[in-house]
C-alpha positions, -999 to +999 in steps of 0.1 A: +827+092+594+798+067+591+774+096+581+798+108+555+801+073+540+763+070+540+759+103+522+785+093+496+769+060+490+733+075+487+743+106+467+737+089+433+702+080+445+695+116+455+709+129+422+689+105+401+657+113+420+662+150+412+669+144+375+638+122+372+617+150+387+630+175+362+623+151+333+586+147+342+578+184+340+561+195+309+587+211+285+568+242+273+544+268+284+507+261+280+477+282+269+459+300+296+429+283+312+393+296+311+376+280+342+392+266+373+379+251+405+399+251+438+398+236+473+418+248+502+418+275+529+420+313+529+399+344+523+394+337+486+379+303+496+356+317+523+377+301+550+380+263+545+362+258+512+361+260+475+362+286+448+356+290+410+374+313+387+363+323+352+388+341+330+371+365+306+405+372+291+438+354+295+448+379+323+415+390+338+393+366+358+363+368+381+362+345+411+338+335+439+343+313+469+323+298+498+335+280+529+335+275+566+351+304+585+352+288+620+324+311+632+300+305+603+297+306+565+322+328+546+320+338+510+336+363+486+336+376+451+364+393+434+386+401+404+419+384+396+446+398+373+474+374+362+508+387+351+513+364+320+542+361+298+527+366+263+494+346+263+506+315+281+508+301+316+542+295+329+552+272+358+549+302+381+523+329+373+521+358+397+487+375+402+469+404+420+434+400+435+408+424+448+376+411+464+347+417+487+336+392+513+346+374+544+377+391+560+374+382+597+357+357+619+350+360+656+345+327+676+335+332+712+346+303+734+319+302+759+290+317+739+285+305+704+256+329+700+281+357+697+301+341+669+302+364+639+317+365+604+327+401+592+327+411+556+346+438+537+371+444+510+406+427+508+436+431+485+460+403+477+488+390+456+501+355+450+516+330+427+501+300+408+525+271+406+519+242+382+518+208+399+547+184+390+540+163+360+505+177+354+492+203+330+456+204+344+463+212+381+482+238+400+488+252+435+479+287+444+495+306+472+484+341+482+488+368+509+458+391+516+454+424+533+419+426+547+406+461+550+387+460+582+365+489+594+353+499+628+325+473+627+346+447+645+355+470+674+318+482+677+307+446+679+332+438+705+324+468+727+285+463+723+288+427+734+315+432+761+339+408+744+377+411+749+401+394+725+430+372+737+449+383+706+442+408+677+432+398+642+461+392+620+468+421+596+478+397+568+462+364+559+474+334+539+456+313+513+467+279+499+446+260+474+449+232+449+432+241+416+419+220+387+416+234+352+381+226+340+385+243+307 
C-alpha cells in the first residue's frame, strides 16, 4: 500500500519530467550535415577511438577512423549511405556502411609479441539519433558483419594458439558525434 501511495504522489513529477523532455526537443527537421567527428568504440572507430565523416552529398559520405583495438592500432576507411527523408536529417536517420580496415584483434595473454590486428572488409547498418535538446550532436549506433578470411586461422595454426572463445560474428559500434559543418 505504501508503494502505491508513493507512486500516486510522485506521478505528477514523473509526468512533468516527461513533458519537459518533449518540449526541449527541436521542433523540425534540420538540413543534412557535411562534416562530423565522433568518439566511441566499434569497428568504424578503429576500436576505441575517433572518426571523421565527410558527406559529398546529403546521403553519401566517406569516413575514416583510427583507434586502439586492444592488440594494437586499428583503422578503417569506408562509405556511408544515409536513408534521408527528403534532404533533411530526422531525429532517427538509418544508414548502411561498407568499409575496409580493422575487423578482428587477437590479444595473447602470456605473449604480447603474438598480439595482432587483422584487416578486411565489413558491412554494417545502424541509426543516427539526435541528442536531446541539441541540433549539433547525435548518437550513432551500428551493427557490423566483419568478413574474415582464412588469415586468422592460418595465424593461429602457425603460432600454435588456441582460442578460449571464437570471434564474434557481429560487432557493435556506439559513438557520440559532433556536427562540425
